[in-house]
C-alpha positions in Angstrom: 0.0 0.0 0.0 1.3 3.5 -0.8 2.2 5.7 2.1 -0.6 8.2 1.3 -3.2 5.5 1.2 -2.0 4.0 4.4 -2.1 7.4 6.1 -5.7 7.9 5.0 -6.7 4.5 6.4 -5.1 5.3 9.7 -6.9 8.6 9.8 -10.2 6.9 9.4 -9.8 4.8 12.6 -12.0 5.6 15.7 -10.2 7.4 18.5 -10.3 4.3 20.6 -8.1 2.4 18.1 -5.7 5.3 17.9 -5.4 5.2 21.7 -4.6 1.5 21.7 -1.8 2.0 19.2 -0.4 4.9 21.2 -0.2 2.7 24.3 2.5 0.6 22.5 0.5 -2.7 22.5 2.2 -5.9 23.7 2.7 -9.0 21.6 -0.4 -10.5 23.3 -2.4 -7.5 22.4 -1.3 -7.7 18.7 -2.1 -11.4 18.5 -5.5 -10.8 20.2 -6.3 -8.1 17.7 -5.4 -10.3 14.8 -7.6 -13.1 16.1 -10.5 -10.7 16.7 -10.2 -9.4 13.1 -10.7 -13.0 11.8 -13.8 -13.4 13.9 -15.3 -10.0 12.8 -14.6 -10.9 9.1 -16.4 -14.2 9.5 -19.4 -12.3 10.8 -19.2 -9.8 7.9 -18.4 -7.0 10.3 -15.9 -5.5 7.9 -15.5 -2.2 9.7 -14.7 -4.0 13.0 -12.3 -6.3 11.1 -10.4 -3.3 9.7 -10.2 -1.7 13.1 -8.6 -4.8 14.6 -6.2 -5.2 11.7 -5.0 -1.6 12.1 -4.5 -2.3 15.8 -2.3 -5.3 15.1 -0.5 -3.3 12.3 0.9 -0.9 14.9 4.7 -0.3 15.1 4.9 -2.0 18.5 3.6 -5.4 17.1 6.0 -8.2 16.0 7.1 -7.7 12.4 5.4 -10.9 11.0 2.1 -10.1 12.7 2.3 -6.4 11.6 3.1 -7.3 8.0 0.2 -9.8 7.7 -2.3 -7.3 9.3 -1.2 -4.5 6.9 -1.7 -6.9 3.9 -5.2 -7.8 5.0 -6.1 -4.1 5.6 -5.8 -3.6 1.8 -8.2 -6.5 1.1 -10.8 -5.4 3.6 -10.7 -1.8 2.3 -11.8 -3.1 -1.1 -14.6 -5.1 0.4 -16.1 -2.4 2.7 -19.1 -0.8 0.9 -19.6 3.0 1.1 -22.7 5.0 0.7 -23.4 8.7 0.2 -26.7 10.1 1.7 -28.3 13.3 0.4 -31.3 14.8 2.2 -33.9 17.2 0.9 -37.0 18.9 2.3 -40.4 18.8 0.7 -39.5 21.7 -1.6 -36.3 20.0 -2.9 -33.8 22.0 -0.9 -30.7 20.3 0.4 -30.4 19.5 4.1 -27.2 19.1 6.0 -28.3 19.0 9.6 -29.3 15.4 9.5 -28.4 12.8 12.1 -28.0 9.3 10.6 -28.2 6.1 12.7 -27.8 2.5 11.4 -29.4 -0.3 13.5 -29.3 2.1 16.4 -25.6 3.0 15.9 -24.8 6.6 15.2 -23.1 6.9 11.8 -22.9 10.7 11.6 -24.5 13.7 13.2 -24.4 15.8 10.0 -24.4 15.1 6.3 -21.3 16.5 4.6 -21.7 14.9 1.2 -18.9 12.3 1.9 -19.1 8.6 1.6 -19.8 6.6 4.8 -18.4 3.1 5.4 -21.1 0.5 6.0 -21.0 -3.2 6.7 -22.6 -5.4 4.0 -26.0 -6.8 4.6 -29.5 -5.6 5.5 -29.7 -2.5 7.7 -32.3 -0.1 9.0 -31.3 3.6 8.7 -33.0 6.4 10.6 -32.7 10.0 9.5 -33.5 12.9 11.8 -33.6 16.7 11.1 -35.1 19.5 13.2 -38.7 20.3 12.5 -39.5 17.1 10.6 -40.6 13.6 11.7 -37.9 10.9 11.4 -37.5 9.0 8.2 -36.7 5.3 8.3 -35.3 3.3 5.3 -34.4 -0.4 5.0 -31.5 -1.0 2.6 -29.6 -4.1 1.5 -25.9 -3.1 1.3 -23.8 -5.1 -1.2 -20.2 -6.0 -0.4 -17.6 -4.0 -2.2 -20.2 -1.5 -3.6 -18.7 1.9 -3.5 -20.3 5.4 -3.3 -23.9 4.1 -3.5 -26.2 7.2 -3.5 -29.5 7.5 -1.7 -31.7 10.5 -1.5 -33.9 11.0 1.7 -36.9 13.4 1.5 -38.4 14.9 4.6 -41.9 16.1 4.6 -44.6 16.0 1.9 -44.2 18.3 -1.1 -46.3 21.5 -0.9 -49.6 21.4 -2.5 -50.6 24.0 -5.1 -54.1 25.6 -4.5 -56.5 24.8 -7.2 -58.7 27.6 -8.5 -62.5 27.1 -8.6 -62.4 27.0 -12.4 -60.0 24.0 -12.3 -61.9 22.0 -9.7 -64.1 19.4 -11.3 -67.7 19.6 -10.1 -69.6 16.5 -9.1 -72.8 15.9 -11.1 -75.0 15.9 -8.0 -78.0 13.7 -7.2 -80.4 15.8 -9.3 -78.3 15.6 -12.5 -77.8 11.8 -11.9 -81.6 11.5 -11.9 -81.8 13.6 -15.0 -79.4 11.2 -16.8 -81.5 8.2 -15.8 -84.7 10.0 -16.9 -83.2 11.0 -20.2 -82.1 7.4 -20.8 -85.6 6.1 -20.1 -87.0 8.8 -22.4 -84.7 7.9 -25.3 -85.6 4.2 -24.9 -89.3 5.2 -24.9 -88.9 7.2 -28.1 -87.1 4.3 -29.7 -89.8 1.9 -28.8 -92.5 4.3 -30.0 -90.7 4.7 -33.4 -90.4 0.9 -33.9 -94.0 0.2 -32.8 -95.2 3.0 -35.1 -93.4 1.5 -38.1 -95.0 -1.9 -37.3 -98.4 -0.3 -37.0 -98.0 1.3 -40.4 -96.9 -2.0 -42.0 -99.8 -3.9 -40.4 -102.3 -1.2 -41.6 -101.1 -1.6 -45.1 -101.5 -5.4 -45.0 -104.9 -5.0 -43.4 -106.1 -2.7 -46.1 -105.0 -5.2 -48.7 -106.9 -8.0 -47.0 -109.9 -5.9 -46.3 -110.4 -3.4 -49.2 -113.9 -2.5 -47.9 -115.3 -1.5 -44.6 -116.5 -5.0 -44.0 -113.6 -7.5 -43.9 -114.4 -10.8 -45.5 -111.6 -12.9 -43.9 -110.4 -13.7 -40.4 -106.8 -12.9 -41.4 -107.9 -9.4 -42.3 -109.6 -8.9 -38.9 -106.5 -10.2 -37.1 -104.3 -7.8 -39.0 -106.5 -4.9 -38.1 -106.3 -5.9 -34.4 -102.5 -6.2 -34.7 -102.4 -2.7 -36.2 -104.4 -1.2 -33.4 -102.2 -2.9 -30.8 -99.0 -1.6 -32.4 -100.5 1.9 -32.7 -101.4 1.9 -29.0 -98.0 0.7 -28.0 -96.4 3.4 -30.2 -98.5 6.1 -28.7 -97.8 5.1 -25.1 -94.1 4.7 -25.8 -93.9 8.2 -27.4 -95.7 9.7 -24.4 -93.3 8.0 -21.9 -90.3 9.0 -24.0 -91.4 12.6 -24.4 -92.1 12.9 -20.6 -88.7 11.3 -19.8 -86.8 13.6 -22.2 -88.6 16.8 -21.0 -88.2 15.7 -17.4 -84.5 15.1 -17.9 -84.1 18.5 -19.4 -85.9 20.2 -16.6 -83.9 18.3 -13.9 -80.6 18.9 -15.6 -80.9 22.6 -16.3 -82.5 23.5 -13.0 -79.8 21.6 -11.0 -77.6 23.8 -8.7 -74.6 24.9 -10.7 -71.5 27.1 -10.1 -72.1 30.6 -8.7 -73.4 32.9 -11.4 -75.0 30.2 -13.4 -78.8 30.3 -14.1 -81.2 28.5 -16.3 -84.9 28.8 -17.3 -86.9 25.9 -18.8 -90.1 26.4 -20.7 -92.3 23.5 -21.6 -95.0 23.9 -24.2 -97.1 21.7 -26.4 -94.6 19.5 -28.2 -91.7 21.9 -27.4 -89.0 22.5 -24.8 -87.2 25.8 -24.5 -84.1 26.3 -22.5 -82.4 29.6 -21.8 -79.7 30.6 -19.3 -76.2 31.6 -18.5 -73.2 29.5 -17.4 
């Protein structure tokens, strides 16, 4: 390892590890640190493994132990994943005053835009900033993944007031009834039209079978009866259809609308007049 890289690794140690090196560890301390690094590595606690390796790489340790620990530090450094957290408020502004804990352990009391060393595996991160509820994220950290970036957003984005003109209006119960009445009216008009056509056809056939006022055949009498029935059905259907359509128009145009809207409906013999402002 180059001298500059080694110095950077030493600088990243916790103060406790630095204090242990400064105390000129004994051979037993160095061997214990080396064994502890193996245990931490088997448990995928790479940060603890690196800390122990740096302890047994101290100048006071035996040269063979120190050399092996320094070699393994390089390997562990490549395996330790790092992550960069960015925090924003609901308006998209960057936040720096954010405390980050991982599985209850304090990672940093403030975000500086730098990469944080993380052990691989699943972790629960909690982010706290003044004036906002904490945010919790569960992340699966991959071994050897470097500078993974995660954005944490505090608070809901601000809502934009909607003007009355942009707010969709509900139809309301009266207009829903108007739609149903209109549908019934249109069906009635359709039935009346079909029945009327049948009545005209039957009348033509009846006149052919009974050219005089006295019908000589039973078939002619039956055809006249069928004509009368179809005509009655047509008339009734037209009445129902007309009432449905007129009623739908009255209900629709007299339903409460937006402020400033008004409507007038006039019903006459065979006509419907509607006037108003919207």
